[in-house]
Backbone as ProteinMPNN parsed JSONL, in Angstrom:
{"seq_chain_A": "WGYEVINRWNPTCIDPNRSFSAGSESEEAVALMDFVKDLNAKFFVHMDLHETTDSDESEFRPAAAARDGLAFEPGVIPDGFYTVGDSANPQPAFQAAVIAGVEEVTHIAPADAAGQIIGADITQRGVINYPYAEAGLCAGMTNARFTTTTEVYPDSPVATPAVCIDAQLAAVGAGLDFALAHQSNS", "coords_chain_A": {"N_chain_A": [[30.91, 34.78, -17.137], [28.459, 33.849, -17.635], [27.14, 36.111, -16.611], [27.89, 38.852, -17.946], [26.546, 37.465, -20.693], [23.463, 37.525, -19.679], [22.635, 34.844, -19.393], [21.983, 32.109, -17.703], [22.303, 29.358, -18.461], [25.026, 27.181, -18.583], [27.463, 25.836, -21.399], [26.55, 23.346, -21.958], [23.731, 23.854, -21.521], [23.643, 23.185, -18.321], [22.514, 25.035, -15.208], [25.088, 26.3, -13.456], [24.709, 27.463, -10.74], [22.353, 26.345, -9.684], [24.01, 23.938, -8.857], [25.971, 23.249, -7.197], [26.592, 20.672, -5.728], [27.193, 17.594, -4.16], [28.259, 15.383, -6.911], [27.751, 16.585, -8.978], [27.508, 17.96, -12.302], [27.815, 19.869, -13.7], [30.628, 21.791, -15.261], [31.676, 24.078, -14.03], [31.136, 24.384, -11.626], [32.206, 22.051, -10.163], [34.621, 22.74, -10.086], [35.01, 25.066, -8.561], [34.298, 23.715, -5.926], [35.978, 22.313, -5.836], [37.85, 24.023, -5.563], [37.442, 25.561, -2.976], [37.189, 23.526, -1.222], [40.022, 22.253, -1.13], [41.034, 24.515, -0.026], [41.04, 24.442, 2.85], [39.588, 25.6, 4.992], [37.859, 27.619, 7.304], [34.734, 29.133, 7.11], [33.246, 32.185, 7.891], [31.66, 33.709, 6.651], [29.136, 34.012, 3.773], [28.308, 35.178, 1.116], [26.168, 35.351, -1.647], [26.52, 36.705, -4.515], [23.621, 38.255, -6.628], [21.547, 38.519, -9.601], [18.572, 39.444, -10.951], [16.978, 39.284, -14.185], [14.86, 40.625, -16.685], [15.244, 38.652, -18.527], [15.062, 35.753, -17.354], [12.194, 34.493, -17.085], [11.47, 35.405, -19.329], [13.123, 34.233, -21.159], [14.833, 32.002, -20.13], [13.348, 30.415, -18.33], [11.533, 29.872, -19.96], [12.858, 28.134, -21.998], [14.024, 25.884, -20.256], [12.16, 24.531, -19.624], [11.087, 23.937, -22.075], [13.414, 22.321, -22.465], [13.774, 20.231, -20.136], [10.79, 18.596, -21.115], [8.713, 20.135, -19.805], [5.471, 21.591, -19.119], [5.544, 25.634, -19.587], [5.314, 27.53, -17.203], [3.919, 30.538, -16.384], [5.16, 32.718, -14.189], [6.355, 35.504, -11.837], [8.627, 38.443, -11.673], [10.5, 39.187, -9.019], [9.749, 42.571, -7.964], [12.28, 44.273, -7.072], [14.553, 44.855, -4.232], [16.038, 41.065, -2.734], [17.13, 38.513, -0.538], [17.762, 35.431, -0.081], [18.195, 33.147, 2.569], [19.163, 30.356, 4.325], [17.475, 27.495, 4.804], [18.277, 26.004, 6.86], [19.911, 26.91, 8.074], [18.828, 29.588, 9.164], [19.506, 32.018, 10.084], [17.491, 34.881, 10.643], [18.552, 37.679, 11.865], [20.679, 38.406, 10.405], [20.29, 38.378, 8.352], [18.026, 40.409, 8.469], [19.268, 42.676, 8.997], [20.964, 42.734, 6.555], [18.753, 43.221, 4.387], [17.832, 46.163, 5.538], [20.059, 47.708, 5.533], [20.486, 47.674, 2.716], [17.714, 48.955, 2.336], [18.08, 51.23, 2.539], [19.153, 51.921, -0.11], [17.628, 51.374, -1.858], [14.688, 50.01, -2.805], [12.58, 47.636, -1.679], [11.803, 43.971, -2.473], [8.165, 43.388, -2.874], [5.785, 41.087, -1.159], [4.318, 38.529, -2.945], [0.451, 37.93, -3.928], [-0.328, 35.779, -2.511], [1.563, 36.037, -0.085], [4.38, 35.337, -1.06], [7.669, 34.925, -2.166], [8.813, 34.243, -5.41], [7.615, 31.523, -5.188], [8.163, 31.412, -2.699], [7.535, 31.241, 0.994], [7.439, 34.114, 2.437], [9.856, 35.201, 5.224], [10.376, 37.244, 6.531], [10.192, 40.698, 5.878], [11.036, 40.903, 2.754], [12.725, 38.225, 2.406], [13.577, 35.057, 2.132], [13.617, 31.94, 2.085], [15.916, 28.998, 1.18], [16.539, 25.595, 1.116], [19.727, 25.202, 0.87], [21.318, 23.657, 0.465], [20.601, 21.358, -0.462], [18.913, 22.343, -2.775], [21.231, 22.668, -4.185], [22.488, 25.231, -4.082], [25.336, 27.716, -3.942], [25.899, 28.992, -1.831], [25.547, 26.914, -0.165], [27.604, 25.919, -0.189], [30.502, 26.454, 1.436], [29.053, 26.117, 4.662], [29.773, 27.92, 5.984], [28.717, 30.19, 8.87], [27.22, 32.502, 9.194], [24.947, 33.438, 6.329], [23.957, 34.228, 2.821], [21.979, 34.288, -0.306], [21.963, 37.139, -2.628], [19.446, 39.341, -4.919], [18.909, 41.368, -7.473], [17.582, 43.7, -8.961], [17.367, 44.865, -12.246], [16.014, 45.304, -13.873], [13.945, 46.514, -12.882], [10.908, 48.956, -13.228], [11.692, 51.068, -11.585], [14.723, 51.515, -10.587], [18.321, 51.353, -11.185], [20.876, 50.075, -13.603], [22.854, 51.213, -11.978], [22.224, 51.224, -9.889], [21.619, 49.024, -8.416], [23.692, 48.073, -8.222], [24.915, 49.466, -6.402], [23.094, 48.789, -4.132], [23.843, 45.935, -4.183], [26.763, 46.241, -2.801], [25.486, 48.154, -0.778], [24.469, 45.348, 0.738], [26.5, 43.886, 1.253], [28.732, 45.495, 2.718], [26.285, 45.656, 5.061], [26.033, 43.493, 5.686], [28.618, 42.176, 6.225], [29.126, 43.868, 8.417], [26.757, 43.127, 10.246], [27.642, 40.639, 10.702], [30.568, 40.753, 11.357], [29.702, 41.595, 14.177], [28.91, 40.076, 15.39], [30.824, 38.204, 15.893], [31.856, 37.092, 18.577], [29.844, 35.538, 19.438], [30.344, 32.709, 17.971]], "CA_chain_A": [[30.21, 34.61, -18.106], [26.566, 34.069, -17.763], [26.64, 37.55, -16.096], [28.145, 39.199, -19.436], [25.749, 37.262, -21.468], [22.498, 36.974, -19.361], [22.391, 33.76, -19.302], [22.027, 30.937, -16.524], [23.456, 27.759, -18.259], [26.44, 27.016, -19.031], [27.508, 25.138, -22.369], [26.015, 21.943, -21.725], [22.582, 23.968, -20.566], [23.488, 23.537, -17.007], [22.297, 25.878, -14.147], [25.883, 25.934, -12.458], [23.889, 28.518, -9.987], [22.157, 25.333, -9.033], [24.796, 22.41, -9.263], [27.087, 23.453, -6.061], [26.425, 19.641, -4.437], [27.898, 15.919, -4.781], [28.179, 13.956, -8.111], [27.528, 17.763, -9.879], [27.439, 17.833, -13.881], [29.046, 21.509, -13.793], [32.202, 21.704, -14.2], [32.193, 25.552, -13.253], [30.02, 24.33, -9.778], [32.914, 21.057, -9.266], [35.973, 23.37, -10.136], [35.023, 26.117, -7.288], [33.762, 23.34, -4.846], [37.211, 21.487, -5.217], [38.657, 25.226, -5.053], [36.854, 25.803, -1.671], [37.746, 22.081, -0.328], [41.419, 22.655, -0.868], [41.847, 25.794, 1.087], [40.628, 23.803, 4.025], [39.585, 26.737, 5.677], [36.537, 27.626, 8.083], [33.932, 30.288, 6.208], [31.913, 32.684, 8.359], [30.651, 34.68, 5.819], [28.958, 33.383, 2.875], [27.389, 36.083, 0.663], [26.365, 34.961, -2.86], [25.173, 38.373, -4.922], [22.678, 37.798, -7.915], [20.943, 39.724, -10.318], [17.527, 38.352, -11.5], [16.474, 40.096, -15.608], [13.119, 39.848, -17.534], [15.018, 36.896, -19.249], [14.37, 34.713, -16.398], [11.125, 35.089, -17.513], [10.899, 35.223, -21.305], [14.196, 33.202, -22.144], [15.681, 30.846, -19.133], [12.62, 29.895, -17.818], [10.259, 28.686, -20.972], [13.643, 27.416, -22.282], [14.351, 25.001, -19.374], [10.544, 23.894, -19.293], [11.07, 22.67, -22.969], [14.834, 20.889, -22.091], [12.559, 19.061, -19.408], [9.549, 18.345, -21.637], [7.478, 20.119, -19.396], [4.68, 22.827, -19.576], [6.135, 26.631, -19.128], [4.087, 27.907, -16.4], [4.405, 32.068, -16.398], [5.864, 33.446, -13.347], [6.29, 36.89, -11.792], [9.897, 38.459, -11.53], [9.935, 40.435, -7.859], [10.466, 44.165, -8.628], [12.998, 44.273, -6.047], [16.005, 43.302, -3.85], [15.584, 40.437, -1.895], [17.837, 37.787, 0.099], [17.506, 33.834, -0.084], [18.314, 32.599, 3.684], [19.412, 28.656, 4.082], [16.685, 26.713, 5.617], [18.648, 24.821, 7.545], [20.89, 27.654, 9.022], [18.462, 30.377, 8.849], [19.9, 33.836, 10.804], [17.072, 35.832, 10.529], [18.843, 39.033, 12.356], [21.648, 38.82, 9.813], [19.147, 38.566, 6.552], [17.392, 41.644, 8.296], [20.313, 43.962, 8.614], [21.482, 43.319, 4.876], [17.834, 44.392, 3.978], [18.022, 47.14, 6.031], [21.337, 48.237, 4.7], [19.948, 47.943, 1.008], [16.817, 49.658, 1.591], [18.781, 53.055, 2.507], [19.553, 52.367, -1.405], [16.773, 50.803, -3.353], [13.629, 49.048, -2.949], [12.666, 45.968, -1.235], [11.045, 43.269, -2.996], [7.414, 42.779, -1.497], [5.301, 39.985, -1.362], [2.955, 38.604, -3.748], [-0.682, 37.944, -3.098], [0.422, 34.581, -1.778], [2.681, 36.116, 0.915], [5.741, 34.719, -1.139], [8.754, 35.88, -3.592], [9.093, 33.037, -6.171], [6.96, 30.906, -4.704], [8.592, 30.494, -1.709], [6.802, 31.941, 1.637], [8.149, 35.264, 2.771], [9.908, 34.629, 6.687], [10.345, 38.213, 7.121], [10.064, 41.494, 4.956], [12.231, 40.727, 1.378], [13.72, 37.499, 3.109], [12.869, 33.681, 1.972], [14.687, 30.79, 2.499], [15.465, 27.861, 0.516], [17.947, 24.662, 1.763], [20.504, 25.119, -0.056], [21.975, 22.049, 0.097], [19.584, 20.481, -1.431], [19.18, 22.909, -3.77], [22.356, 22.399, -4.877], [23.045, 26.652, -3.944], [26.672, 28.073, -3.891], [26.139, 29.536, -0.562], [25.471, 26.001, 0.911], [28.974, 24.775, 0.13], [31.18, 26.838, 2.312], [29.239, 25.577, 5.626], [29.37, 29.17, 6.922], [27.628, 31.074, 10.192], [26.045, 33.508, 7.925], [25.261, 33.025, 4.377], [23.016, 34.87, 2.291], [22.505, 34.83, -1.849], [21.372, 38.326, -2.859], [19.008, 39.561, -5.614], [18.775, 43.097, -7.322], [16.488, 43.277, -10.453], [18.115, 46.047, -12.754], [14.718, 46.03, -15.161], [13.024, 47.414, -12.648], [11.64, 50.609, -13.478], [11.984, 52.559, -10.35], [16.248, 51.158, -10.223], [19.078, 51.383, -12.318], [21.965, 49.251, -13.127], [23.943, 51.695, -10.839], [21.117, 51.162, -7.897], [21.806, 47.645, -8.339], [25.602, 48.024, -7.821], [24.873, 50.112, -5.108], [22.639, 47.512, -3.354], [24.751, 44.894, -3.984], [27.528, 47.066, -2.167], [25.309, 48.323, 0.881], [24.124, 44.244, 1.48], [27.6, 43.115, 1.437], [28.317, 46.731, 4.411], [25.777, 45.235, 6.315], [26.092, 42.089, 6.152], [29.832, 41.928, 6.877], [28.798, 44.735, 9.799], [26.161, 42.694, 10.964], [28.784, 39.397, 11.142], [31.816, 41.446, 12.444], [29.661, 42.459, 15.359], [28.484, 39.198, 16.28], [31.717, 36.973, 15.723], [32.386, 36.652, 19.238], [29.244, 34.432, 19.712], [30.184, 31.67, 17.269]], "C_chain_A": [[28.943, 35.026, -18.176], [25.821, 35.379, -16.989], [26.77, 38.592, -17.347], [27.293, 39.016, -20.376], [24.571, 37.101, -21.035], [22.539, 35.891, -19.632], [22.991, 32.437, -18.231], [22.429, 29.811, -16.932], [24.724, 28.23, -18.734], [26.678, 26.276, -20.303], [26.693, 24.411, -23.004], [24.635, 22.304, -21.278], [21.926, 22.847, -18.898], [23.258, 24.69, -16.034], [23.46, 25.691, -13.643], [25.59, 26.88, -10.958], [22.981, 27.218, -9.182], [22.433, 24.004, -8.749], [25.639, 22.504, -8.233], [26.697, 22.099, -5.033], [27.206, 18.267, -5.149], [27.226, 15.53, -6.441], [27.539, 15.476, -9.689], [27.866, 17.35, -11.519], [27.963, 19.192, -14.184], [30.539, 21.469, -13.713], [32.782, 22.966, -13.629], [31.651, 25.313, -11.91], [31.797, 23.351, -9.235], [34.325, 21.977, -9.178], [35.795, 24.368, -8.647], [34.714, 24.761, -6.286], [35.119, 22.728, -4.623], [37.986, 22.735, -4.771], [38.802, 25.453, -3.311], [37.58, 24.543, -0.978], [38.989, 22.601, 0.115], [41.936, 24.019, -0.339], [41.422, 25.261, 2.759], [40.576, 24.88, 4.914], [38.31, 26.777, 6.449], [35.957, 28.874, 7.638], [33.264, 30.98, 8.067], [30.945, 33.42, 7.945], [30.271, 34.322, 4.486], [28.02, 34.465, 1.851], [27.37, 36.314, -0.617], [25.469, 35.784, -3.84], [24.776, 37.897, -6.933], [21.806, 38.821, -8.69], [19.786, 38.688, -10.693], [17.068, 39.52, -13.25], [15.404, 39.626, -16.071], [13.735, 38.468, -18.171], [14.92, 36.038, -18.634], [13.306, 34.192, -16.611], [10.481, 34.659, -18.537], [11.692, 34.15, -21.557], [14.299, 32.035, -21.273], [14.434, 29.843, -18.855], [11.591, 28.739, -19.072], [11.411, 27.719, -21.178], [14.238, 25.954, -21.324], [13.05, 24.602, -19.048], [10.705, 23.217, -20.834], [12.187, 21.925, -22.973], [13.969, 19.792, -21.545], [11.223, 18.943, -19.554], [8.449, 18.78, -20.947], [6.432, 21.617, -19.462], [5.369, 24.259, -19.234], [4.859, 27.199, -18.308], [4.356, 29.497, -16.147], [4.604, 32.331, -14.806], [5.834, 35.369, -12.936], [8.159, 37.424, -11.515], [9.689, 39.294, -9.894], [10.569, 41.705, -8.665], [10.69, 44.315, -7.173], [14.594, 44.125, -4.98], [14.989, 42.498, -2.789], [16.155, 39.514, -1.368], [17.048, 36.065, 0.432], [18.23, 33.285, 1.182], [18.816, 31.046, 3.27], [18.307, 28.474, 5.451], [16.965, 25.991, 6.618], [19.53, 25.721, 8.672], [20.163, 29.27, 8.665], [19.279, 32.256, 9.012], [19.175, 34.674, 10.508], [17.453, 37.244, 10.747], [20.286, 39.148, 11.416], [21.292, 38.887, 8.508], [18.648, 40.252, 7.062], [18.871, 42.813, 8.316], [21.135, 43.884, 7.366], [20.119, 43.881, 4.138], [17.857, 45.773, 4.627], [18.751, 47.798, 5.796], [21.099, 48.772, 3.106], [18.452, 48.863, 1.681], [16.938, 51.077, 1.979], [19.192, 53.426, 0.906], [18.659, 51.875, -2.744], [15.666, 49.906, -2.286], [13.459, 47.787, -2.348], [11.779, 45.309, -1.847], [9.327, 42.776, -2.749], [6.868, 41.551, -2.096], [4.554, 39.772, -2.172], [1.446, 38.513, -3.075], [-0.54, 36.676, -2.233], [1.114, 34.531, -0.395], [4.112, 35.275, 0.559], [6.451, 35.458, -2.3], [9.071, 34.34, -4.279], [9.055, 31.905, -5.918], [7.827, 29.933, -3.628], [7.88, 31.562, -0.547], [7.867, 33.113, 2.456], [8.312, 34.874, 4.376], [10.123, 35.889, 7.34], [10.667, 39.032, 5.873], [11.36, 41.34, 3.821], [12.878, 39.794, 2.097], [12.907, 36.179, 2.99], [13.749, 33.395, 2.003], [14.704, 29.461, 1.574], [16.286, 26.662, 1.188], [18.84, 24.526, 0.346], [21.383, 23.985, -0.422], [21.626, 21.264, -0.725], [19.417, 21.119, -2.384], [20.348, 23.074, -4.516], [23.083, 24.327, -4.466], [24.702, 27.141, -3.605], [26.69, 28.376, -2.251], [26.248, 28.56, 0.791], [26.821, 25.319, 0.753], [29.996, 25.279, 1.176], [30.95, 26.091, 4.43], [29.163, 26.787, 6.97], [28.14, 29.611, 7.75], [26.862, 31.589, 9.206], [26.395, 33.889, 6.523], [24.063, 33.889, 3.831], [22.996, 34.33, 0.575], [20.98, 36.284, -1.437], [20.827, 38.444, -3.631], [18.209, 40.74, -5.891], [18.176, 42.77, -8.95], [16.798, 44.842, -11.441], [16.844, 46.3, -13.539], [13.671, 46.322, -14.602], [12.6, 48.616, -13.253], [11.692, 52.027, -12.362], [14.285, 52.198, -10.042], [16.644, 51.268, -11.686], [20.207, 50.331, -12.089], [22.681, 49.501, -12.123], [23.093, 51.192, -9.727], [21.635, 49.894, -7.769], [23.373, 47.195, -7.952], [25.607, 48.623, -6.498], [24.377, 49.134, -3.798], [23.476, 46.815, -3.149], [26.033, 45.531, -2.563], [26.938, 47.041, -0.49], [24.654, 46.326, 1.469], [25.556, 43.504, 1.574], [28.252, 44.286, 2.93], [27.616, 46.126, 5.259], [25.556, 44.458, 7.01], [27.38, 41.607, 7.126], [29.827, 42.855, 8.751], [28.645, 44.178, 10.605], [26.871, 41.249, 11.768], [30.06, 39.51, 11.962], [31.21, 41.57, 13.761], [29.037, 41.197, 16.493], [29.941, 37.935, 15.895], [32.223, 36.431, 17.079], [31.478, 35.657, 19.852], [29.702, 33.209, 18.481], [31.169, 30.926, 17.712]], "O_chain_A": [[28.424, 36.069, -18.575], [24.633, 35.642, -16.801], [25.736, 39.145, -17.722], [27.003, 39.99, -21.071], [23.994, 36.393, -21.86], [22.394, 35.96, -20.852], [24.138, 32.01, -18.102], [22.933, 29.053, -16.103], [25.215, 29.292, -19.117], [25.56, 25.788, -20.469], [26.192, 24.552, -24.119], [24.056, 21.408, -20.664], [20.907, 22.268, -18.522], [24.167, 25.504, -16.197], [23.36, 24.622, -13.042], [26.492, 26.844, -10.121], [23.025, 27.25, -7.952], [21.629, 23.111, -8.481], [26.365, 21.512, -8.298], [26.515, 22.266, -3.827], [27.625, 18.072, -6.29], [26.075, 15.459, -6.872], [27.128, 15.303, -10.836], [28.528, 16.338, -11.75], [28.648, 19.31, -15.2], [31.347, 21.267, -12.806], [33.839, 23.098, -13.012], [31.794, 26.211, -11.08], [32.472, 23.742, -8.282], [35.044, 21.86, -8.185], [36.61, 24.215, -7.737], [35.354, 25.176, -5.32], [35.518, 22.57, -3.47], [38.704, 22.667, -3.774], [39.814, 25.499, -2.611], [38.528, 24.721, -0.212], [39.22, 23.174, 1.18], [43.101, 24.415, -0.299], [41.652, 25.995, 3.72], [41.559, 25.089, 5.624], [37.578, 25.819, 6.201], [36.711, 29.837, 7.771], [32.971, 30.321, 9.065], [29.863, 33.748, 8.432], [31.284, 34.291, 3.787], [26.808, 34.356, 2.04], [28.135, 37.148, -1.103], [24.252, 35.705, -4.013], [25.393, 37.476, -7.911], [21.478, 39.901, -8.2], [19.924, 37.466, -10.748], [16.893, 40.709, -12.985], [14.989, 38.472, -15.954], [13.078, 37.441, -18.336], [14.585, 35.071, -19.318], [13.361, 33.018, -16.244], [9.495, 33.951, -18.74], [11.218, 33.152, -22.1], [13.81, 30.997, -21.72], [14.509, 28.643, -19.119], [11.192, 27.574, -19.07], [11.274, 26.583, -20.722], [14.871, 25.076, -21.91], [12.945, 24.278, -17.865], [10.479, 22.009, -20.907], [12.086, 20.805, -23.474], [13.542, 18.795, -22.129], [10.436, 19.083, -18.618], [7.35, 18.253, -21.12], [6.913, 22.65, -19.928], [6.024, 24.029, -18.218], [3.7, 27.276, -18.714], [5.381, 29.587, -15.471], [3.639, 31.808, -14.249], [5.373, 36.25, -13.662], [8.894, 36.518, -11.12], [8.678, 39.976, -9.723], [11.428, 41.822, -9.539], [9.846, 44.439, -6.285], [15.494, 43.305, -5.165], [13.921, 42.804, -2.259], [15.333, 38.745, -1.867], [16.023, 35.786, 1.053], [19.255, 32.76, 0.747], [18.845, 30.635, 2.111], [18.279, 29.007, 6.56], [16.123, 25.369, 7.265], [19.779, 25.359, 9.822], [20.811, 30.082, 8.004], [19.44, 33.211, 8.252], [19.769, 35.615, 9.981], [16.907, 38.098, 10.048], [21.035, 40.062, 11.76], [21.972, 39.428, 7.637], [18.811, 41.204, 6.298], [19.153, 43.626, 7.435], [21.918, 44.79, 7.079], [20.223, 44.846, 3.38], [17.928, 46.629, 3.744], [18.303, 48.944, 5.745], [21.402, 49.821, 2.537], [18.376, 49.817, 0.907], [16.081, 51.94, 1.788], [19.472, 54.559, 0.512], [18.83, 51.929, -3.962], [15.939, 49.322, -1.237], [14.273, 46.891, -2.572], [10.71, 45.914, -1.923], [9.251, 41.604, -2.381], [7.238, 41.029, -3.148], [3.833, 40.733, -2.441], [1.221, 38.92, -1.936], [-0.728, 36.862, -1.03], [1.274, 33.53, 0.304], [4.819, 34.715, 1.397], [6.007, 36.286, -3.095], [9.538, 33.421, -3.605], [9.967, 31.117, -6.167], [8.096, 28.735, -3.544], [7.617, 32.687, -0.971], [8.942, 32.805, 2.97], [7.358, 34.36, 4.961], [10.107, 35.9, 8.571], [11.24, 38.508, 4.918], [12.513, 41.661, 4.109], [13.844, 40.307, 2.661], [11.815, 36.051, 3.543], [14.766, 34.088, 1.98], [13.648, 28.913, 1.255], [16.841, 27.158, 2.168], [18.664, 23.978, -0.742], [21.952, 23.632, -1.455], [22.241, 20.602, -1.561], [19.831, 20.47, -3.345], [20.293, 23.71, -5.569], [24.287, 24.479, -4.67], [25.105, 26.516, -2.624], [27.588, 27.902, -1.554], [26.622, 28.781, 1.943], [27.148, 24.333, 1.413], [30.398, 24.366, 1.897], [31.836, 25.757, 5.217], [28.795, 26.746, 8.144], [26.95, 29.472, 7.465], [25.982, 31.052, 8.533], [27.35, 34.331, 5.884], [23.193, 34.184, 4.65], [24.093, 33.947, 0.168], [19.973, 36.425, -0.743], [21.168, 37.414, -4.213], [17.287, 41.194, -5.214], [18.363, 41.852, -9.748], [16.255, 45.873, -11.046], [16.591, 47.46, -13.867], [12.595, 46.457, -15.183], [13.422, 49.374, -13.77], [11.715, 53.257, -12.384], [14.901, 52.865, -9.211], [16.032, 51.286, -12.753], [20.521, 49.814, -11.016], [23.168, 48.647, -11.381], [23.582, 50.77, -8.679], [22.226, 49.744, -6.7], [23.889, 46.168, -7.509], [26.326, 48.205, -5.591], [25.032, 48.827, -2.802], [24.043, 46.83, -2.057], [25.935, 45.07, -1.426], [27.367, 46.468, 0.511], [24.451, 46.185, 2.675], [25.529, 42.378, 2.072], [28.192, 43.836, 4.074], [28.149, 45.936, 6.352], [25.161, 44.339, 8.169], [27.369, 41.004, 8.199], [30.34, 42.515, 9.817], [29.379, 44.109, 11.592], [26.723, 40.888, 12.936], [30.508, 38.78, 12.846], [32.033, 41.67, 14.671], [28.801, 41.225, 17.701], [29.643, 36.765, 15.654], [32.95, 35.439, 17.029], [31.956, 34.899, 20.695], [28.59, 32.829, 18.116], [31.345, 29.798, 17.252]]}, "name": "protein", "num_of_chains": 1, "seq": "WGYEVINRWNPTCIDPNRSFSAGSESEEAVALMDFVKDLNAKFFVHMDLHETTDSDESEFRPAAAARDGLAFEPGVIPDGFYTVGDSANPQPAFQAAVIAGVEEVTHIAPADAAGQIIGADITQRGVINYPYAEAGLCAGMTNARFTTTTEVYPDSPVATPAVCIDAQLAAVGAGLDFALAHQSNS"}
């Protein structure tokens, strides 16, 4: 639903994308966490595919600041594809393989003047890391060996929605190829 209406919040003004943790107030995140837990499976790869649109900066972030009683501080939407690895399990070679696969389809987001993407230091070209579990990111709930959250930017002047879809397909293909080539090392 969020993808279809370009909205990060659920009807109770909670961002499910940051709610994959114990005590979550997001019914959607709780339902998915319960489903995954009931599978009682060991996950090897978890790729969480995202897109960031200009509405994050023009609508979501100002509304979130207003909801939380904070001053809105403008930011910049990265122009291009990037990945977010888990700082507790960064897997730099896996992230590099995903970036290499995607750059055959579209451009990779450059770091800003501070060497960052969305306020996080880049660890390699097109890659930042977040503490998945602490931030409540979906890819943190499976404890998979290889994890990434991908971001495409369909509002880029040099990309199209079709290119962004192709980039996500390339990311999944490159990620799975890498993981399968390294499964004996697990």
